N, C-alpha and C positions, 0 to 999 in steps of 0.2 A: 482124496486129499485136495484141500482147497488152495486157492491162490496165495493166501496169507501164509499157509504152512510151507508152500514151495519157496516163497520169497519173504522170509521173516523181516528183512530190512524195509520191505514195502510199507509196513505200518508206520515207521518213523518218517519215511519219505513222504507218505501220504499226508501225515500230520504237518510236515514242513510245507508242502504245496498248499494245503488248506490254510495254514497260518499266513503264508505269503499272499495268497489270494485275498484273504480278509483284510490284510494291511493295505494292499493295493486298492481294494474297493473303497476302504475308508479314506485313503489318501486322495483318490480320484474324486470322491464325493466332496471332500473338503476343498480341493482345487476348483471343482465345478461351482460350489457355493461361493467361493471367493471371486471367481470370474464373473458370476452372475451379479454379485454385489457391486463389483467394479463397473460393470455395464450399466446398472441402475444409477449409480452415482454420476456416471458420465452423462447419461441421458437427462437426469434431473438438473444437473448443473450446467446445461447448455447455455442458459441465458445469464449466468453469473459472470461478473467481470473478473478477469484473472489478472494477476500482477504482471507488470512488464518484465521482460527479460532484459536486465541491465548489467553492464559491467560494473564491478565494484569500484567505488571511488572513496577517497578519504574525505572527512569533513573539510579539510583544508582545500582539497581539489574542488569540492562542491561550492565552497565559499568563493573561490577564485573565478569559477566559470559562470556564476550567475550575476544578474544585474542588481537584485534586491534581496536582502536578508532582513527579516523582521519578525517580531512576535505580535500576534493579534488574536482577537477573539471573534469567532464567527457569530454575527448577530442576526443574520437572515440568510435563508437558502431558498432559491427559486430554481428548480431543476438543477442544472449544472452551472449556476451562477451564484456566488456567495458575496455577501457584504461583510466586510471585516473591519472592526475597530482596531487600528494599529496602536500598539503600546510603545514598543522600543524598536529602534532601527539600527542595524550595524552596517548596512550598505545601501546607499540610495536615499538617505533621509531628506536631502534637499528636493527630491522629486516625488516623494510619497506624502499623501495627505493623511490626516488622522482617520479618515474612513476611505477604504478602497474597495473596488469590485474585482473579484476574481472570476475568471471565465475558464471553464474546462474545455479546451479544444480537443480533448481525447475522449469525449463522451461516446459511449457505445463502442469503445475500442479497448484493447487489453490494458491500456495505460490510464484508464479513466480514474478520476479522483472522486472522493466523497469526504466532505467535511461536515461535522455535526454541529448544528447551532448550539451556542452556549459554551462551546469548548474552545480552549486556546491552543494555538499551533505556532510552531516555528516554520516560517515560509521561506523557501528559496524560490524566487520568482523572476520572471522576465515580463516585458511589456507585450501584451497581446494587441495586435493591430485592430483598430476599429475605425469606422468612418468619422464619427464626431466625438466619441467618448473615449476615456482612458480606462482600459481594463488591464488587469495583470493576470498572468497565467502561471500557476505553479509549474516549476520546471521539472519535467519528467526525468526519472533516473537521478534525482538529486536527493537531498536529505529532508525535504518537507515532511513534517510529522507532528503529531500531537505532543504537547509538552509532557515531560516525564514518561515518554514511551520508548525512547531509544537510548541505550547505554553504549558508549564508545570508549576506546582506549584514550586516556589522557596522559600527560607527562607523569602524573602521580598515581596511576591506576585507572580503573574504570569509573567514568562519570556520566551524568546525563548529557546528551548532546548540547542542550542550551547552556549548560554550565561550562562546557568546553568553549563554546562561542564567546561567552563572557570572559573566560580566562584568557583566551587568545586575542580578543578584539575590544575588551573593555565593556563597560556597562551599557553601551548603546546610547541612543539619544531619541528624543521624541521626533515624530515626523514634522517637517517644516513647510511642506508645500500646501497651497490652498486646495480645497476640495472642489474640483471642477463640476461635480454633480450639483453643488449648492447653487450654482449660477443658472441652472436650467429652470425654465418654467415648470410648475408642478405637473402639468399633463405630460411633458416630455420625460420627466423623471419616472412617472408611473409606466410609460410605454417602454422605456429602455431598461428599467430594473428588471 
């Protein structure tokens, strides 16, 4: 008499063990593949800039805490310095020129910026200290963003961020300050740009 005849329930028990074993093997191979993929992504993304970890603030809080709020188009990029033609200003119009230079002091850090030439942005900026020249710095953990890229809650529902700024602060105005870079001799301009 065989084992199966002596223990008739062994057949179903054996099938259950076999089924459980197959499920666990498949599950562990899926987990292993997932972990391997995560490891590969982590290793290949080691040099990629990651977004800053910031506390959430409202557009009104962002507007209140920054020195300059303006819309401008990036016309030139050199490393982490951008030349921007300013169109409309909501905060700081008397000190902003029609063309400003932005400097990214967060280069190679988690909070670094990247602005695409030819694209218009809404900037929330502060003055970046420099020896002889005026640079502006996009304020980290604020609302600087490309136009038509961020939707926010407005009094009448969701709107584009720049539309909320217009709704709350009016149409803005053109920049009024002289461009300090125009007064430089041509060779100084090329060295500092």
